[in-house]
C-alpha positions as CSV (number, residue, x, y, z in Angstrom):
1,M,1.9,-7.6,-28.0
2,T,1.5,-9.2,-24.5
3,A,-2.1,-10.1,-23.6
4,F,-2.3,-9.2,-19.9
5,I,-4.7,-11.1,-17.6
6,P,-7.4,-8.9,-15.8
7,A,-5.7,-7.2,-12.9
8,I,-6.6,-5.1,-9.9
9,D,-4.0,-2.5,-9.0
10,S,-4.0,-2.9,-5.2
11,H,-1.9,0.2,-4.4
12,H,-1.9,3.5,-6.3
13,H,-2.2,7.2,-5.5
14,L,-3.8,10.3,-7.0
15,W,-3.1,13.9,-6.0
16,D,-3.2,17.5,-7.0
17,S,-1.0,19.6,-4.8
18,V,-1.7,22.7,-6.9
19,R,-5.4,22.7,-5.8
20,N,-5.2,20.9,-2.5
21,S,-2.9,20.8,0.5
22,Y,-0.5,17.8,0.8
23,P,2.0,18.6,3.5
24,Y,3.5,15.1,3.3
25,L,4.2,15.5,-0.4
26,T,5.3,19.1,-0.6
27,D,7.6,19.6,2.4
28,G,10.5,18.0,0.6
29,S,10.9,15.1,3.0
30,R,9.7,12.5,0.4
31,D,12.5,13.7,-2.0
32,R,15.0,12.3,0.4
33,M,13.5,8.8,0.1
34,H,12.7,8.9,-3.6
35,G,15.8,10.6,-4.9
36,K,13.9,13.1,-7.0
37,P,10.8,15.3,-6.6
38,L,7.4,13.7,-7.0
39,P,5.1,15.3,-9.6
40,R,2.9,18.1,-8.2
41,V,-0.1,16.7,-10.0
42,Y,-1.0,13.1,-10.7
43,G,-4.7,12.9,-11.5
44,I,-7.1,10.3,-12.8
45,E,-6.4,11.2,-16.4
46,D,-2.7,10.5,-15.8
47,Y,-3.5,7.1,-14.1
48,L,-5.9,6.0,-16.8
49,R,-3.3,6.9,-19.5
50,D,-0.6,4.9,-17.6
51,I,-2.8,1.8,-17.4
52,S,-4.1,2.0,-20.9
53,G,-3.9,-1.4,-22.7
54,L,-2.8,-3.3,-19.5
55,N,-6.2,-4.8,-18.5
56,V,-6.3,-3.1,-15.1
57,V,-10.0,-3.5,-14.5
58,R,-10.1,-2.1,-11.0
59,S,-7.9,-0.1,-8.6
60,V,-7.4,0.6,-4.9
61,H,-6.4,4.1,-4.0
62,I,-4.2,4.5,-0.9
63,Q,-4.2,7.8,1.0
64,C,-1.2,9.9,0.2
65,G,-0.7,12.9,2.5
66,W,-3.8,15.0,2.1
67,N,-4.1,17.7,4.7
68,P,-4.4,15.7,8.0
69,T,-6.7,18.3,9.5
70,D,-9.4,17.3,6.8
71,P,-8.8,13.6,6.1
72,V,-12.4,13.1,4.8
73,G,-11.8,15.7,2.2
74,E,-9.6,13.3,0.3
75,T,-12.3,10.6,0.4
76,R,-14.9,13.1,-0.8
77,W,-12.7,14.1,-3.7
78,L,-12.0,10.5,-4.7
79,E,-15.6,9.6,-4.5
80,D,-16.4,12.3,-7.0
81,V,-13.6,11.1,-9.3
82,A,-14.8,7.5,-9.0
83,Q,-18.4,8.4,-9.9
84,K,-17.2,10.1,-13.1
85,T,-14.6,7.5,-14.2
86,E,-15.2,4.2,-12.1
87,Y,-11.7,4.5,-10.8
88,P,-10.6,4.1,-8.1
89,T,-12.8,1.1,-7.2
90,A,-11.9,1.1,-3.6
91,I,-10.5,3.7,-1.2
92,V,-8.1,3.4,1.7
93,A,-8.3,6.6,3.7
94,Y,-6.3,8.3,6.4
95,A,-7.2,8.6,10.1
96,D,-5.1,9.3,13.1
97,L,-5.9,6.2,15.2
98,S,-4.4,7.9,18.3
99,D,-7.0,10.7,18.1
100,P,-9.6,10.4,20.9
101,L,-12.2,11.4,18.3
102,V,-11.1,9.0,15.6
103,E,-14.4,7.2,15.6
104,Q,-16.1,10.3,14.3
105,T,-13.5,10.4,11.5
106,L,-14.3,6.8,10.6
107,V,-18.0,7.5,10.7
108,A,-17.5,10.4,8.3
109,H,-15.3,8.4,5.9
110,T,-17.9,5.6,5.7
111,A,-20.7,8.0,5.2
112,T,-18.9,9.8,2.4
113,S,-18.1,6.8,0.2
114,R,-19.3,3.3,-0.1
115,R,-15.9,2.5,-1.7
116,L,-14.1,2.9,1.7
117,R,-12.3,-0.3,2.5
118,G,-9.5,0.5,4.9
119,I,-7.3,3.0,6.8
120,R,-3.6,3.8,6.4
121,Q,-1.6,5.8,9.0
122,H,2.1,5.7,8.5
123,V,3.8,3.8,11.4
124,G,7.1,3.2,9.7
125,W,10.2,4.3,11.8
126,H,13.7,3.9,10.5
127,V,17.0,4.8,12.1
128,D,17.9,6.7,8.9
129,P,15.8,9.9,8.8
130,R,15.5,9.6,5.0
131,Y,13.2,6.6,5.4
132,R,11.1,7.7,8.4
133,L,7.4,7.6,7.6
134,A,5.9,8.2,11.1
135,G,6.4,11.1,13.5
136,R,7.3,8.8,16.4
137,P,8.7,5.3,16.7
138,D,6.1,3.6,19.1
139,L,2.7,3.9,17.4
140,L,2.3,0.1,17.1
141,T,2.7,-0.3,20.9
142,D,1.0,2.9,22.1
143,P,-2.3,2.1,24.0
144,N,-4.1,5.1,22.7
145,W,-3.3,4.2,19.1
146,G,-4.3,0.6,19.8
147,R,-7.7,1.8,21.0
148,G,-8.2,3.5,17.7
149,F,-7.0,0.4,15.8
150,A,-9.6,-1.7,17.7
151,L,-12.3,0.4,16.0
152,L,-11.4,-0.9,12.5
153,E,-13.2,-4.2,13.2
154,K,-16.3,-2.4,14.1
155,F,-16.3,-0.6,10.7
156,N,-15.1,-3.7,8.8
157,L,-12.0,-1.8,7.7
158,S,-8.5,-3.2,6.9
159,F,-5.3,-1.5,7.9
160,E,-2.4,-0.8,5.5
161,L,0.9,-1.5,7.3
162,Q,3.8,0.7,6.0
163,A,6.6,-0.4,8.3
164,F,10.2,-1.7,8.4
165,Y,11.4,-5.1,9.5
166,P,12.5,-4.1,13.0
167,Q,8.8,-3.3,13.6
168,F,7.4,-6.6,12.3
169,V,7.4,-8.3,15.8
170,D,5.2,-5.5,17.2
171,A,3.0,-5.7,14.0
172,A,2.6,-9.4,14.4
173,A,1.5,-8.9,18.0
174,L,-1.1,-6.4,16.9
175,A,-2.4,-8.8,14.2
176,T,-2.6,-11.6,16.8
177,K,-4.5,-9.3,19.2
178,F,-7.0,-8.3,16.4
179,P,-7.4,-11.4,14.3
180,R,-10.5,-10.2,12.5
181,T,-8.9,-7.1,11.1
182,K,-7.1,-7.6,7.8
183,I,-3.6,-6.1,7.8
184,L,-1.8,-5.5,4.4
185,L,1.9,-5.2,4.5
186,G,2.7,-2.4,2.0
187,N,5.4,-2.1,-0.6
188,S,7.0,-5.5,-0.1
189,G,7.8,-4.8,3.5
190,M,10.1,-1.9,2.6
191,P,13.5,-3.8,2.2
192,V,15.5,-0.6,2.1
193,D,18.5,-2.1,3.9
194,R,20.4,-4.4,1.5
195,E,23.2,-5.7,3.7
196,P,23.0,-9.6,4.1
197,D,22.2,-9.4,7.8
198,A,19.4,-6.9,7.1
199,I,17.9,-9.0,4.3
200,A,18.0,-12.1,6.6
201,A,16.3,-10.1,9.3
202,W,13.6,-8.9,6.8
203,R,12.9,-12.5,5.9
204,E,12.6,-13.6,9.5
205,G,10.3,-10.7,10.1
206,L,8.1,-11.8,7.2
207,K,7.8,-15.2,8.8
208,Q,6.6,-13.7,12.1
209,L,4.0,-11.7,10.3
210,A,2.9,-14.7,8.1
211,V,2.1,-16.7,11.1
212,C,-1.0,-14.4,11.4
213,P,-3.6,-15.5,8.9
214,N,-5.0,-11.9,8.8
215,V,-1.8,-10.4,7.4
216,F,-1.4,-10.1,3.6
217,A,1.6,-8.9,1.6
218,K,1.6,-6.4,-1.2
219,I,4.2,-6.9,-3.9
220,G,5.5,-3.6,-5.3
221,G,7.2,-0.4,-4.3
222,F,10.6,-1.5,-5.5
223,S,11.5,1.9,-7.0
224,M,11.5,3.3,-3.4
225,V,14.1,0.8,-2.2
226,D,16.2,0.3,-5.4
227,H,16.1,3.0,-8.1
228,R,17.8,0.7,-10.6
229,W,15.9,-2.5,-9.9
230,T,15.6,-5.2,-12.6
231,V,13.6,-8.4,-13.0
232,K,16.7,-10.3,-11.7
233,S,17.2,-8.1,-8.7
234,I,13.6,-8.2,-7.4
235,A,12.8,-11.8,-8.2
236,P,14.3,-13.1,-4.9
237,F,12.2,-10.6,-2.9
238,V,9.0,-11.6,-4.8
239,T,9.8,-15.3,-4.2
240,D,10.4,-14.7,-0.5
241,L,7.1,-12.9,-0.2
242,V,5.1,-15.6,-2.0
243,D,6.9,-18.5,-0.4
244,T,6.4,-17.0,3.1
245,F,2.8,-15.8,2.9
246,G,1.5,-18.2,0.3
247,I,0.0,-17.6,-3.1
248,D,-3.4,-16.7,-1.5
249,R,-2.1,-13.9,0.6
250,C,0.0,-11.9,-1.9
251,L,-1.2,-9.2,-4.3
252,F,0.5,-6.8,-6.8
253,G,0.3,-3.0,-6.5
254,S,1.8,-0.4,-8.8
255,N,2.6,2.2,-6.2
256,F,2.1,4.8,-8.9
257,P,3.1,7.5,-9.5
258,V,5.8,7.0,-6.9
259,D,7.4,4.1,-8.7
260,G,6.8,6.0,-11.9
261,L,9.8,8.1,-11.0
262,Y,12.1,5.3,-12.2
263,R,9.9,3.0,-14.3
264,D,6.9,3.6,-16.6
265,F,3.8,1.6,-15.9
266,K,3.9,-0.7,-18.9
267,A,7.6,-1.7,-18.4
268,M,6.9,-2.4,-14.7
269,W,3.8,-4.5,-15.5
270,H,5.8,-6.5,-18.0
271,D,8.5,-7.1,-15.4
272,Y,6.1,-8.3,-12.8
273,H,4.7,-10.7,-15.2
274,A,8.2,-11.9,-16.1
275,V,9.0,-12.5,-12.4
276,I,6.1,-14.9,-12.0
277,A,6.2,-16.4,-15.5
278,D,6.7,-19.9,-14.3
279,L,3.6,-19.9,-12.1
280,S,0.3,-21.5,-13.2
281,E,-2.4,-19.3,-14.8
282,I,-4.5,-19.8,-11.7
283,D,-1.8,-18.5,-9.4
284,K,-1.0,-15.6,-11.7
285,R,-4.6,-14.6,-11.6
286,K,-4.6,-14.8,-7.8
287,L,-1.6,-12.4,-7.5
288,F,-2.9,-9.9,-10.1
289,H,-6.6,-10.1,-9.4
290,D,-8.4,-12.6,-7.2
291,N,-6.6,-11.9,-3.9
292,A,-7.2,-8.2,-4.2
293,A,-10.8,-8.8,-5.1
294,R,-11.3,-10.9,-2.0
295,V,-9.3,-8.7,0.5
296,Y,-11.0,-5.5,-0.6
297,H,-14.4,-6.9,-1.2
298,L,-14.5,-6.2,-4.9
299,A,-16.8,-9.0,-6.1
């Protein structure tokens, strides 16, 4: 049996759409991207079962479509879960950064949980409606949204960037304007377009982002962009991310239960270890544990 090094899962979700409202998950739009329906319930018991035996010592929960009219409700629920189970260790919540009253939302989030570490608001816009994450294409350059983004530094919060490569130039400009706010590029930069020109553009976009030392890259989310991925098929993307951002600015995340639609957790964790098998033990620990501990203040 493989002995896994201690790991921090830097990107996972929990939800219960039977008891709570998740418009983003239940309107059917996500089925178009994922190819099949997401489970209606994925609770902490499911997550703890999935990570059993894999030495996942801490986890970071990323917001996942809780009713946007009550974003603090998700943080309140997760804080209760964490007090009972010690998972998740950190919380990335939702806030509409274009809302004139967004500062009140950030105050409420931070008052609700000491585990709060960041904010995610989908900004991803793709020409193919199947992959659109945001309601409009211009959030990254919108002045009102930018004023909300500026507040993240005040609250010592990071931002989870879920975007596509044509947006990386604007994201890099944002990172340059706010150098003290950490930005985490989610799900490997969403390489959904697999034509050679698109892959080349994705790589060039990564380089533009990597110039900014406050931008980090999360490795994962491959089941969203390739339902049949293998170690061989994802290895070039992992290599590109690590080579571009450096070993100190990359971290693994499971993206469960979304990636669980096409891969069970243990198989995926084995595959990620296989992809980086040639790295030193120090570098492996950075990717699986140390970088996430540093970025999310999980000393």
